[in-house]
ChimeraX commands (.cxc) that place a marker at each C-alpha (Angstrom):
marker #1 position -0.09,-0.53,-1.02 radius 0.5
marker #1 position 1.10,3.66,-1.25 radius 0.5
marker #1 position 1.59,6.57,1.56 radius 0.5
marker #1 position -0.85,7.69,-0.44 radius 0.5
marker #1 position -3.23,5.03,0.95 radius 0.5
marker #1 position -2.63,4.34,3.60 radius 0.5
marker #1 position -3.22,7.98,4.47 radius 0.5
marker #1 position -6.09,7.90,2.49 radius 0.5
marker #1 position -7.70,4.71,5.13 radius 0.5
marker #1 position -6.32,7.34,7.83 radius 0.5
marker #1 position -8.95,9.62,7.10 radius 0.5
marker #1 position -11.44,7.00,6.32 radius 0.5
marker #1 position -11.62,5.41,10.03 radius 0.5
marker #1 position -12.59,8.87,11.39 radius 0.5
marker #1 position -15.56,9.35,10.03 radius 0.5
marker #1 position -15.92,6.43,7.03 radius 0.5
marker #1 position -16.73,8.81,4.51 radius 0.5
marker #1 position -15.65,7.74,1.51 radius 0.5
marker #1 position -14.80,11.00,-0.47 radius 0.5
marker #1 position -14.25,13.34,2.19 radius 0.5
marker #1 position -11.66,10.93,3.24 radius 0.5
marker #1 position -10.23,11.05,-0.20 radius 0.5
marker #1 position -9.63,14.42,0.36 radius 0.5
marker #1 position -7.68,15.03,3.17 radius 0.5
marker #1 position -5.83,12.48,2.37 radius 0.5
marker #1 position -4.96,14.72,-0.68 radius 0.5
marker #1 position -6.62,13.72,-4.21 radius 0.5
marker #1 position -7.68,15.85,-6.69 radius 0.5
marker #1 position -11.63,17.93,-5.33 radius 0.5
marker #1 position -13.76,16.70,-8.92 radius 0.5
marker #1 position -12.47,12.68,-8.51 radius 0.5
marker #1 position -12.25,11.77,-5.24 radius 0.5
marker #1 position -15.85,10.25,-4.16 radius 0.5
marker #1 position -14.60,7.89,-6.79 radius 0.5
marker #1 position -10.94,7.34,-5.36 radius 0.5
marker #1 position -12.46,7.13,-2.27 radius 0.5
marker #1 position -15.02,3.89,-3.90 radius 0.5
marker #1 position -12.17,3.15,-5.63 radius 0.5
marker #1 position -9.96,2.51,-2.78 radius 0.5
marker #1 position -12.30,1.33,-0.23 radius 0.5
marker #1 position -12.76,-2.03,-3.35 radius 0.5
marker #1 position -8.79,-2.03,-3.19 radius 0.5
marker #1 position -7.48,-4.89,-0.90 radius 0.5
marker #1 position -4.54,-4.24,1.25 radius 0.5
marker #1 position -6.85,-0.83,1.91 radius 0.5
marker #1 position -9.56,-2.63,3.05 radius 0.5
marker #1 position -7.77,-5.59,5.37 radius 0.5
marker #1 position -6.41,-2.22,6.52 radius 0.5
marker #1 position -9.23,-0.82,7.52 radius 0.5
marker #1 position -10.97,-3.72,8.59 radius 0.5
marker #1 position -7.51,-4.31,10.93 radius 0.5
marker #1 position -7.66,-0.38,12.46 radius 0.5
marker #1 position -12.14,-1.08,13.05 radius 0.5
marker #1 position -11.63,-4.24,14.62 radius 0.5
marker #1 position -8.73,-2.60,17.24 radius 0.5
marker #1 position -10.60,-0.38,17.97 radius 0.5
marker #1 position -14.33,-2.09,18.63 radius 0.5
marker #1 position -11.63,-4.26,21.13 radius 0.5
marker #1 position -9.96,-1.70,22.46 radius 0.5
marker #1 position -13.76,0.72,23.48 radius 0.5
marker #1 position -15.36,-2.74,23.32 radius 0.5
marker #1 position -18.19,-1.44,22.13 radius 0.5
marker #1 position -19.60,-4.79,20.06 radius 0.5
marker #1 position -22.68,-4.90,18.16 radius 0.5
marker #1 position -24.96,-6.43,21.07 radius 0.5
marker #1 position -23.78,-3.27,22.97 radius 0.5
marker #1 position -25.29,-0.66,20.41 radius 0.5
marker #1 position -28.52,-3.06,20.08 radius 0.5
marker #1 position -28.79,-3.59,24.12 radius 0.5
marker #1 position -28.50,0.57,24.56 radius 0.5
marker #1 position -31.27,0.99,21.59 radius 0.5
marker #1 position -33.52,-1.56,23.73 radius 0.5
marker #1 position -33.24,0.42,26.61 radius 0.5
marker #1 position -33.79,3.63,24.91 radius 0.5
marker #1 position -37.01,1.70,22.56 radius 0.5
marker #1 position -38.64,-0.29,25.63 radius 0.5
marker #1 position -38.29,2.24,28.56 radius 0.5
marker #1 position -40.78,3.57,30.04 radius 0.5
marker #1 position -40.86,7.22,30.74 radius 0.5
marker #1 position -42.41,7.86,33.88 radius 0.5
marker #1 position -40.34,6.47,35.53 radius 0.5
marker #1 position -37.91,9.21,35.34 radius 0.5
marker #1 position -40.80,11.38,37.59 radius 0.5
marker #1 position -42.00,11.53,40.51 radius 0.5
marker #1 position -44.48,13.18,42.21 radius 0.5
marker #1 position -45.26,15.45,45.16 radius 0.5
marker #1 position -47.05,18.28,46.66 radius 0.5
marker #1 position -45.21,20.30,44.08 radius 0.5
marker #1 position -46.62,18.67,40.71 radius 0.5
marker #1 position -44.84,15.99,39.06 radius 0.5
marker #1 position -40.24,15.85,39.30 radius 0.5
marker #1 position -37.64,14.42,37.71 radius 0.5
marker #1 position -36.31,11.61,39.87 radius 0.5
marker #1 position -33.01,12.22,41.71 radius 0.5
marker #1 position -30.74,11.01,39.15 radius 0.5
marker #1 position -29.17,9.39,41.49 radius 0.5
marker #1 position -32.15,6.93,42.03 radius 0.5
marker #1 position -32.26,6.39,38.22 radius 0.5
marker #1 position -31.30,2.54,36.95 radius 0.5
marker #1 position -29.15,2.80,33.59 radius 0.5
marker #1 position -31.48,1.97,31.65 radius 0.5
marker #1 position -34.02,4.58,32.58 radius 0.5
marker #1 position -31.08,7.27,32.37 radius 0.5
marker #1 position -30.23,6.22,29.30 radius 0.5
marker #1 position -33.69,7.71,28.34 radius 0.5
marker #1 position -33.00,10.89,28.71 radius 0.5
marker #1 position -31.50,13.24,25.74 radius 0.5
marker #1 position -30.63,15.94,26.82 radius 0.5
marker #1 position -32.00,18.12,29.88 radius 0.5
marker #1 position -32.33,22.22,29.92 radius 0.5
marker #1 position -32.19,24.63,33.33 radius 0.5
marker #1 position -35.34,27.13,31.61 radius 0.5
marker #1 position -36.11,28.57,35.12 radius 0.5
marker #1 position -35.63,28.33,38.68 radius 0.5
marker #1 position -36.39,24.97,39.49 radius 0.5
marker #1 position -37.62,24.20,35.83 radius 0.5
marker #1 position -36.22,21.97,33.85 radius 0.5
marker #1 position -37.44,20.86,30.71 radius 0.5
marker #1 position -36.77,17.38,29.77 radius 0.5
marker #1 position -36.15,15.60,26.17 radius 0.5
marker #1 position -35.69,12.10,25.25 radius 0.5
marker #1 position -34.24,9.90,22.52 radius 0.5
marker #1 position -36.66,9.46,20.31 radius 0.5
marker #1 position -38.83,5.93,20.68 radius 0.5
marker #1 position -39.03,5.64,16.54 radius 0.5
marker #1 position -36.10,5.86,15.69 radius 0.5
marker #1 position -34.13,3.03,17.42 radius 0.5
marker #1 position -37.00,1.03,17.47 radius 0.5
marker #1 position -37.18,1.51,13.54 radius 0.5
marker #1 position -33.06,1.00,14.12 radius 0.5
marker #1 position -34.17,-2.31,15.74 radius 0.5
marker #1 position -36.15,-3.96,13.10 radius 0.5
marker #1 position -33.62,-2.78,10.79 radius 0.5
marker #1 position -30.66,-4.50,12.58 radius 0.5
marker #1 position -34.13,-7.79,12.68 radius 0.5
marker #1 position -34.09,-7.48,8.61 radius 0.5
marker #1 position -38.33,-6.92,9.51 radius 0.5
marker #1 position -37.73,-4.16,6.95 radius 0.5
marker #1 position -35.97,-6.06,3.99 radius 0.5
marker #1 position -36.29,-9.32,4.70 radius 0.5
marker #1 position -32.68,-10.36,4.84 radius 0.5
marker #1 position -32.36,-12.05,7.79 radius 0.5
marker #1 position -34.82,-14.77,7.27 radius 0.5
marker #1 position -38.37,-14.36,5.48 radius 0.5
marker #1 position -41.20,-12.90,7.95 radius 0.5
marker #1 position -42.11,-15.34,10.12 radius 0.5
marker #1 position -39.58,-17.55,10.10 radius 0.5
marker #1 position -36.96,-18.16,13.35 radius 0.5
marker #1 position -33.46,-19.32,12.98 radius 0.5
marker #1 position -34.00,-22.61,12.94 radius 0.5
marker #1 position -35.84,-21.75,9.50 radius 0.5
marker #1 position -38.24,-22.86,10.09 radius 0.5
marker #1 position -41.91,-21.28,9.97 radius 0.5
marker #1 position -43.25,-19.61,13.50 radius 0.5
marker #1 position -45.84,-17.32,12.29 radius 0.5
marker #1 position -49.70,-18.13,12.81 radius 0.5
marker #1 position -52.27,-17.27,9.34 radius 0.5
marker #1 position -52.73,-13.75,9.20 radius 0.5
marker #1 position -51.00,-12.51,11.53 radius 0.5
marker #1 position -49.82,-9.09,10.71 radius 0.5
marker #1 position -46.96,-6.53,11.13 radius 0.5
marker #1 position -47.48,-5.44,14.02 radius 0.5
marker #1 position -48.00,-9.13,15.76 radius 0.5
marker #1 position -44.02,-10.05,14.10 radius 0.5
marker #1 position -42.90,-6.79,14.86 radius 0.5
marker #1 position -43.50,-7.59,18.91 radius 0.5
marker #1 position -42.56,-10.90,19.06 radius 0.5
marker #1 position -39.66,-10.55,16.45 radius 0.5
marker #1 position -38.76,-7.27,19.24 radius 0.5
marker #1 position -39.59,-10.58,22.03 radius 0.5
marker #1 position -37.06,-12.88,20.31 radius 0.5
marker #1 position -34.48,-10.07,20.58 radius 0.5
marker #1 position -35.52,-9.38,23.99 radius 0.5
marker #1 position -34.44,-12.98,25.12 radius 0.5
marker #1 position -31.45,-13.11,23.58 radius 0.5
marker #1 position -30.46,-9.92,25.41 radius 0.5
marker #1 position -31.31,-11.39,28.77 radius 0.5
marker #1 position -33.89,-7.87,29.23 radius 0.5
marker #1 position -36.81,-8.56,31.38 radius 0.5
marker #1 position -37.94,-4.79,30.82 radius 0.5
marker #1 position -37.57,-4.24,26.82 radius 0.5
marker #1 position -39.87,-7.67,27.29 radius 0.5
marker #1 position -42.55,-6.17,29.28 radius 0.5
marker #1 position -42.38,-2.83,26.60 radius 0.5
marker #1 position -42.71,-4.93,23.22 radius 0.5
marker #1 position -45.56,-7.11,25.11 radius 0.5
marker #1 position -46.77,-3.54,25.85 radius 0.5
marker #1 position -47.36,-2.36,22.81 radius 0.5
marker #1 position -48.34,-6.12,20.58 radius 0.5
marker #1 position -51.55,-5.26,23.16 radius 0.5
marker link #1:1,2 radius 0.2
marker link #1:2,3 radius 0.2
marker link #1:3,4 radius 0.2
marker link #1:4,5 radius 0.2
marker link #1:5,6 radius 0.2
marker link #1:6,7 radius 0.2
marker link #1:7,8 radius 0.2
marker link #1:8,9 radius 0.2
marker link #1:9,10 radius 0.2
marker link #1:10,11 radius 0.2
marker link #1:11,12 radius 0.2
marker link #1:12,13 radius 0.2
marker link #1:13,14 radius 0.2
marker link #1:14,15 radius 0.2
marker link #1:15,16 radius 0.2
marker link #1:16,17 radius 0.2
marker link #1:17,18 radius 0.2
marker link #1:18,19 radius 0.2
marker link #1:19,20 radius 0.2
marker link #1:20,21 radius 0.2
marker link #1:21,22 radius 0.2
marker link #1:22,23 radius 0.2
marker link #1:23,24 radius 0.2
marker link #1:24,25 radius 0.2
marker link #1:25,26 radius 0.2
marker link #1:26,27 radius 0.2
marker link #1:27,28 radius 0.2
marker link #1:28,29 radius 0.2
marker link #1:29,30 radius 0.2
marker link #1:30,31 radius 0.2
marker link #1:31,32 radius 0.2
marker link #1:32,33 radius 0.2
marker link #1:33,34 radius 0.2
marker link #1:34,35 radius 0.2
marker link #1:35,36 radius 0.2
marker link #1:36,37 radius 0.2
marker link #1:37,38 radius 0.2
marker link #1:38,39 radius 0.2
marker link #1:39,40 radius 0.2
marker link #1:40,41 radius 0.2
marker link #1:41,42 radius 0.2
marker link #1:42,43 radius 0.2
marker link #1:43,44 radius 0.2
marker link #1:44,45 radius 0.2
marker link #1:45,46 radius 0.2
marker link #1:46,47 radius 0.2
marker link #1:47,48 radius 0.2
marker link #1:48,49 radius 0.2
marker link #1:49,50 radius 0.2
marker link #1:50,51 radius 0.2
marker link #1:51,52 radius 0.2
marker link #1:52,53 radius 0.2
marker link #1:53,54 radius 0.2
marker link #1:54,55 radius 0.2
marker link #1:55,56 radius 0.2
marker link #1:56,57 radius 0.2
marker link #1:57,58 radius 0.2
marker link #1:58,59 radius 0.2
marker link #1:59,60 radius 0.2
marker link #1:60,61 radius 0.2
marker link #1:61,62 radius 0.2
marker link #1:62,63 radius 0.2
marker link #1:63,64 radius 0.2
marker link #1:64,65 radius 0.2
marker link #1:65,66 radius 0.2
marker link #1:66,67 radius 0.2
marker link #1:67,68 radius 0.2
marker link #1:68,69 radius 0.2
marker link #1:69,70 radius 0.2
marker link #1:70,71 radius 0.2
marker link #1:71,72 radius 0.2
marker link #1:72,73 radius 0.2
marker link #1:73,74 radius 0.2
marker link #1:74,75 radius 0.2
marker link #1:75,76 radius 0.2
marker link #1:76,77 radius 0.2
marker link #1:77,78 radius 0.2
marker link #1:78,79 radius 0.2
marker link #1:79,80 radius 0.2
marker link #1:80,81 radius 0.2
marker link #1:81,82 radius 0.2
marker link #1:82,83 radius 0.2
marker link #1:83,84 radius 0.2
marker link #1:84,85 radius 0.2
marker link #1:85,86 radius 0.2
marker link #1:86,87 radius 0.2
marker link #1:87,88 radius 0.2
marker link #1:88,89 radius 0.2
marker link #1:89,90 radius 0.2
marker link #1:90,91 radius 0.2
marker link #1:91,92 radius 0.2
marker link #1:92,93 radius 0.2
marker link #1:93,94 radius 0.2
marker link #1:94,95 radius 0.2
marker link #1:95,96 radius 0.2
marker link #1:96,97 radius 0.2
marker link #1:97,98 radius 0.2
marker link #1:98,99 radius 0.2
marker link #1:99,100 radius 0.2
marker link #1:100,101 radius 0.2
marker link #1:101,102 radius 0.2
marker link #1:102,103 radius 0.2
marker link #1:103,104 radius 0.2
marker link #1:104,105 radius 0.2
marker link #1:105,106 radius 0.2
marker link #1:106,107 radius 0.2
marker link #1:107,108 radius 0.2
marker link #1:108,109 radius 0.2
marker link #1:109,110 radius 0.2
marker link #1:110,111 radius 0.2
marker link #1:111,112 radius 0.2
marker link #1:112,113 radius 0.2
marker link #1:113,114 radius 0.2
marker link #1:114,115 radius 0.2
marker link #1:115,116 radius 0.2
marker link #1:116,117 radius 0.2
marker link #1:117,118 radius 0.2
marker link #1:118,119 radius 0.2
marker link #1:119,120 radius 0.2
marker link #1:120,121 radius 0.2
marker link #1:121,122 radius 0.2
marker link #1:122,123 radius 0.2
marker link #1:123,124 radius 0.2
marker link #1:124,125 radius 0.2
marker link #1:125,126 radius 0.2
marker link #1:126,127 radius 0.2
marker link #1:127,128 radius 0.2
marker link #1:128,129 radius 0.2
marker link #1:129,130 radius 0.2
marker link #1:130,131 radius 0.2
marker link #1:131,132 radius 0.2
marker link #1:132,133 radius 0.2
marker link #1:133,134 radius 0.2
marker link #1:134,135 radius 0.2
marker link #1:135,136 radius 0.2
marker link #1:136,137 radius 0.2
marker link #1:137,138 radius 0.2
marker link #1:138,139 radius 0.2
marker link #1:139,140 radius 0.2
marker link #1:140,141 radius 0.2
marker link #1:141,142 radius 0.2
marker link #1:142,143 radius 0.2
marker link #1:143,144 radius 0.2
marker link #1:144,145 radius 0.2
marker link #1:145,146 radius 0.2
marker link #1:146,147 radius 0.2
marker link #1:147,148 radius 0.2
marker link #1:148,149 radius 0.2
marker link #1:149,150 radius 0.2
marker link #1:150,151 radius 0.2
marker link #1:151,152 radius 0.2
marker link #1:152,153 radius 0.2
marker link #1:153,154 radius 0.2
marker link #1:154,155 radius 0.2
marker link #1:155,156 radius 0.2
marker link #1:156,157 radius 0.2
marker link #1:157,158 radius 0.2
marker link #1:158,159 radius 0.2
marker link #1:159,160 radius 0.2
marker link #1:160,161 radius 0.2
marker link #1:161,162 radius 0.2
marker link #1:162,163 radius 0.2
marker link #1:163,164 radius 0.2
marker link #1:164,165 radius 0.2
marker link #1:165,166 radius 0.2
marker link #1:166,167 radius 0.2
marker link #1:167,168 radius 0.2
marker link #1:168,169 radius 0.2
marker link #1:169,170 radius 0.2
marker link #1:170,171 radius 0.2
marker link #1:171,172 radius 0.2
marker link #1:172,173 radius 0.2
marker link #1:173,174 radius 0.2
marker link #1:174,175 radius 0.2
marker link #1:175,176 radius 0.2
marker link #1:176,177 radius 0.2
marker link #1:177,178 radius 0.2
marker link #1:178,179 radius 0.2
marker link #1:179,180 radius 0.2
marker link #1:180,181 radius 0.2
marker link #1:181,182 radius 0.2
marker link #1:182,183 radius 0.2
marker link #1:183,184 radius 0.2
marker link #1:184,185 radius 0.2
marker link #1:185,186 radius 0.2
marker link #1:186,187 radius 0.2
marker link #1:187,188 radius 0.2
marker link #1:188,189 radius 0.2
marker link #1:189,190 radius 0.2
view
């Protein structure tokens, strides 16, 4: 691999944008997109990128399972558990009282006045969509609708898309071992 190709690979690892990586590595702006795509298909460059990504994953211990588990917290979390009723009205529970799963629901907390806070939660639909894509529910990439991992068809005649989604999410929750995720999928299917 040439020095310029190595530089491209290193730049690609920054943001996984082949065109921008080609520009930063010194390839011409007019052909950066073409160069980036071509470079990613070269075996030496592809191997370098794959090895660096594997090393990063090992170093950071970020795995697909951890990402899916975090998405499941957002998708199936109950925002009511973040709140406490008092004589003053509804308040956000103290941060020390929140479990990791409950805290994962919160995207942002903003002070908007004396003692007044605005709470923004992560989008459940975005998390559900990401999980559904991961499970192949939109593309059928993993298995045909209703097919189990062993290839047998578990779908009942007339099973709706909503029922199929709930069943597949239950399967995911079972694999992750998160009872809360399973409870959320059960509530959503009824």
